[in-house]
N, C-alpha and C positions, 0 to 999 in steps of 0.2 A: 806545547803545554799538555800535560797529562792529568786527567781527573779520574775520580773513582765514583761509581754508583754501586753500592753494595760491594760485591766481589769483582765486578767488571770494571776494567779500566778503559778510559776514552782519551782520544787526542783530537785537538781541533783539526778541521779539514785542511786549513792552510799550512799545517806542519807536515801534511801527507801528500799534498797535491797543489797544483797551481790553478787558480780560478781566473778565467778571463772572459770579458764580454766580447761581442762580435762587432761587425761593421755596421754603422748606422746607415739607414736608408733615407732617401729623399733629400740628400744634400746637393750642393752645386756640382756640376760636372767636373771631374778631376782634371787638373791642368798637368801638362807634361806627359810623360810616358804612362800609359794606362793599359789595362787588359780587361776583357770581358770573361767572367768566370761564374760557374754555378755556385749557389749558396743555399744553405738550409734555413728554413723558416720554422716558426712555431708549429705550423701545420705538418711539417715533416717529422717532428719529434713526437712519437707516440709512446704509449706506456709499454715499455719493454722492447720496442723495435723502432727503427728508422724507416720511414716510408719515402721512397724516391720515385713514386709514380708520377709526381709533378714537381720538378725542380726548376726554379727560376734562375736567371742570371743577372748580374749587374756589373757595371764597369767601375773598377777601382784603380787607384794609383799603383803602378807596378811595385813601388817601394813598400807598400803596405800588405802585399800578398802574404809574406811569411808570417806577419803578425796575426792574421786572421785565418790562416790555412789550417785545416783539420788534419790530424795524424790518426792513423789506425790505432784504436784503443782509447781515443778521447771519449770521455763520458759527456754526453750532451743533456742539458737540463733546461726546461722552460722556466723563465723567470716569472711568468704570470699566466693568468687564464681563469677558466671556471674554477670555483673554489674546490670542487671535488676532484679536479685534475691537476691541481697545483703541484709543481715539482716532478712532473712526469719526465722520464728520461730513459736513455739507452746508450749502449756502447757503439761508437762509430766503427764500422768494419772497413772503411777505406774503399768502398766500391766505386766511388767517384774521386778522381785525383787529377789535378788539384780541386779542392772544394772548400768554400768559406762558410762562415755562419754569421747570421745577423745578430744585432745587439739585444734581441729579446730571447736569445738562446745562450746560456752559459756553456763555456767549454771548460771541463775540469780535466786536467792532465796529471795523472797520478805519478808519484815517484814510485815506480814499480818495485823498488827494493823493499818498500814498506807497505804498499797498498796496491792491490790488484783492481783494475778498472771494473771487471765483472763483479767483484765483491762489493765495490762501492755502489754500483748501479743496483745491485740486489738489496743492499741495506737501505738506500734511499727510497726504494719501492716497498720496503717492509712497513708493517704497522707502526713501528717505532720511528722510522724515518719520516713517514707521512705525518705522524703526530708532531714532529718538530716543525715541519713546514707550516702546518695549520696553526701552530702556536705562535710562530713569529711573523706570519704573513700580515701584510697591510691590505685590508679589504675596502673596496669601494664598489657600492651597488652589488653587482653579481660577479665582479672580478676581484682577484687577489694577486699580490705581487710579493716577491722576496728580493732583497738587495744582495749585492755581491759580498758586503760585509757580513750579512747574516749567514750567507752560504759558507763563507770562510770560517765562521765561528761554529759551524755545525759539529757537534761531538760525534766522532766515529769510533766504534769499538776497536780497541787496540789488540789485535790478534796477530800471531805469526803468519807470514805469507803461506806457509804450509797448511795452516788451519783454514785460512781464507780460501785456498784452492780446493780443499776438500769440501767446504760448504758449497762452493760454486758447482762442483762436480755432482754433488747430491741433488741440488736444485735443478741442474741441467737435465739430469736423468728423469726427474718428475715432469719437467717442462716438455721433454720429448714425448712422454706419454700423453700429456695434454694436447700437444700439437697433433698427434695421431688420432686422438678421439675427436678433436674439432674437425679434422679433415674427413673423418668417417661420417660425422653428423651432417656436414655439408653435402656429402654424397647421398645420404638418406633423405635430406630435404629435396634434392633434385629427383630422387627416385619417387618420392611421394607426389611431387609435382607431375612427374610422368604418368603415374597411375591415375591421378585426377584428370589429366589431359585426355585420357582414354574416354572418359565420360563425355567430354565436350564434343567428341566426334560422333556421338550416337544420334540417331534420329530421335526427335522429341515429339511428344504429344503435349497435352495440357495436364497440369497438376490435378485438375478436377476429375480426370479420367480414373484416378486411383483413390478418390475420396469416398468414404462412406458417410461422413458427417462434417459439417462446417464449411467455411470458417465461421466461428462463433466468437463474438466479442466477450471479454471478461466483465467482471462486476465492478461497478464504481461504488465506493463507500467514502464518506467524509473522514477527515483526519480524526475526528472525535471517536470514530468506531475502532480505531487502532489502539492496542494496549497489550499488556502481558498475558491476557487470557484470550481464548477464542480459537478460531481456525487459522492455520498457517496460510499465507497468501503469497503467491509468486508475483514479484514485481519486476520491472525492467532491469534492475540491477542484480537480480537473483541468478542470472546466467549471462554468459558472454557470447554464446553462439557455439554450437557443437555440444559435446557431452557435458553434462552438468549434474550436480548433486543437489537435489531438492528435498533432502531429508533433514536439513539443519539450517540454522542462520536465517530463517524466514520470519518476517514480522507476522503478527497475529491480528485478526479482525473479528469483531462480534457480528455474527450472522444468524439469520433465522434458518430453520431446518429446510425450508423450501429453497433458500438461496444456496445452501450447501449442496443440496441434491442437484440443482441446476448447473452449478459451476465447479463441481468436484472433478478433479483430473483422474484419469485412469492411466495405468502403465501402457506406453505406446502412443499416447496422445502427442501431437506435435504442437508446440507453442511457437507462434511467430510474432515478433515485436512489430506492432503497427504504427507506433508513434515514437520517434526518437530523432537524434541528429541524422543528417543525410547519410553519413557513413555507417550508422548502426541500424537504421530502420530495416526491417526484414530479417534481422538475426533470428535464429531458430534453434530449438533444442527438442529432443525427444524425451518424454517423461520416462524415467527408469524406475528405480526402486522407490516405493512409497511405504512409510511406516505409520501414517495416519491420513485421514482425508485432508486434502489441500485444494485451494481454489486459486484463480488467477485474476489479475487486475484488468481493468477495462482498456489499458493501452496495449493489449496483446490479443491475439486471436488463437483459438484452439481448433485443430483439425484432427480427424481420425481417419486413417487410411484402411482400406480393405486388406485383410490378411492374405488374400489370394492374389493381390496386385502389387503390394509394396511392403517392404521391411522398414519399420520406423527408423532404425539406425541408418539405413541407406538414405531415407528421406532427409534426415538431419544432415548427413554429409552433403547431399546434393544441394540443399538449400543454402549451404555455405560456399557453393562454387561460384566461379566467375560469371557464367551465363545467368544465374539467378540474380546475383548482385546487379548485373547490368540491366536486367529486366525491371527490378524494383527501382533502380535509379531513374529509369525512363518513365516509369508510371507514378513515382512519388509526387505528392503535392507538397510544396514548400511554403513555410510561413515563419519568418523570423527565426532562423537557425534551427527550425524543426522541420521534419518531413513526415508524411503519413502515407500509408497505403490502405486499401480497403479490401473487402472480400473478393471483389471482382479481380483485383490485381493478383491476389493469391491464386484464385481458381485458374486464371489464364497463364500462370507461371509455367514456363516450359518444364517438362518432365520426361526423362529418357524412356523410350519404349524398350524396356529391359524387364524380362520376367523375374519372378521371385528367386529362382535358383541362380540366375545371372547376377542379381543384386547381392545375394548371399556370398557368391564366389568373389565378387569384387570386394566386399567388406573383409573377407578373410585375407586377401592380398594386402589391402590397405592396413589392416590390423597388424600384420606381420612387420610392415615397415614402421608403423607407429610404435609398436612395442619395443622394437630394437632401438628406435630413436630415444624413447623414454629411458631405456636401460643405459644407453651410452651417455645421455644427458645427466643421469643420476651418478654415473661413474665419474664424469667430468667434475661435477659438484664436489664429490668426495675427494678427488685429487686436489681440487683447489683448496679445500679445507685442510687436507694433509700438508700441502705445500706451505700454507700459512703457519701451521703448527711446527713443521720442520724448521722453517726460517727462524721462528722464535726460539725453539729449543737449541738450534745450532749457534745462534748468535749469543744465547745465554751462556752456553758451556763450551763454545769452540767446537772443534771437530772431534768429539768423543773424548775430550779431556776430562 
């Protein structure tokens, strides 16, 4: 059956391919001749690839093997799962043979004279394909399912095989660039971990050795003091730990001049979260650019380091390291899903015996890795957007027709 939407023609999937369910698990032991074979589960079918890191086996009647056996080029599709992952699938490459599939994984075997498996998998993962699955899915709590009849009725763009092949080739070329960028980003992550690990091997003194001032707790003001006017105030949700932007998106609070003077932040000040969940207590940031006076709340502490002993950016980086997190976990006081640290915990925090030039040199090396990571992550995001656009454009008009 062929239908039209605008200028594009569609055909039902069951006119282009055979849809089949898999072997059911948990039944009685097979009688007669049987064999133990590997099979693919929902966990094996990922979005765009098949994972065989963990493949289970089951015993099935020998007579049913051919019914559930996968062929190279079969498109595997999950029948249910989390709503945002519904309909994920990939083309089976035959890396395990024989291999079966369970009944929660659809096997779609294309009639290759009219439909390429790679094109079908691409279309199912496209925004239009995802929209179809979301529209027809049956949802229960956090899970959603699609039936074989709904899958059979799925409208597939009716394009010549030559056009389908060209679309697949274009997307494969972009995907290859994506894979290369992802591999490079993984290497950069390992490189950053290696640079950070150098710090952990240094001899440490105490954080108080580099302090000129603090720790000082911030100001407490009741909710009635907050409003559209007043002085910006840094709260625990104003930074995540590490570099932060404190020039915008801050709440404002009404304060007296003496309060502003006492709690105003300066560039280079270190803010340390003293009350939060156990995983977040102790998160820190160095104050960078300021466009107006700002203050800080009572659930954090402010420290100021001596310029001849520490670089604020280095302090910020060090306070996010594993040794510091372990120190604060050990010293934190817990109370009903909350944890707190005090000034003594901060002063006694380990700090590397590394001079200012050494800290600056470390930051340069770390920045080089970080900047390259950010550059490649941005390129990966652009490629992802480009890929989505290409898929839409090619499906709309074929391969340059």
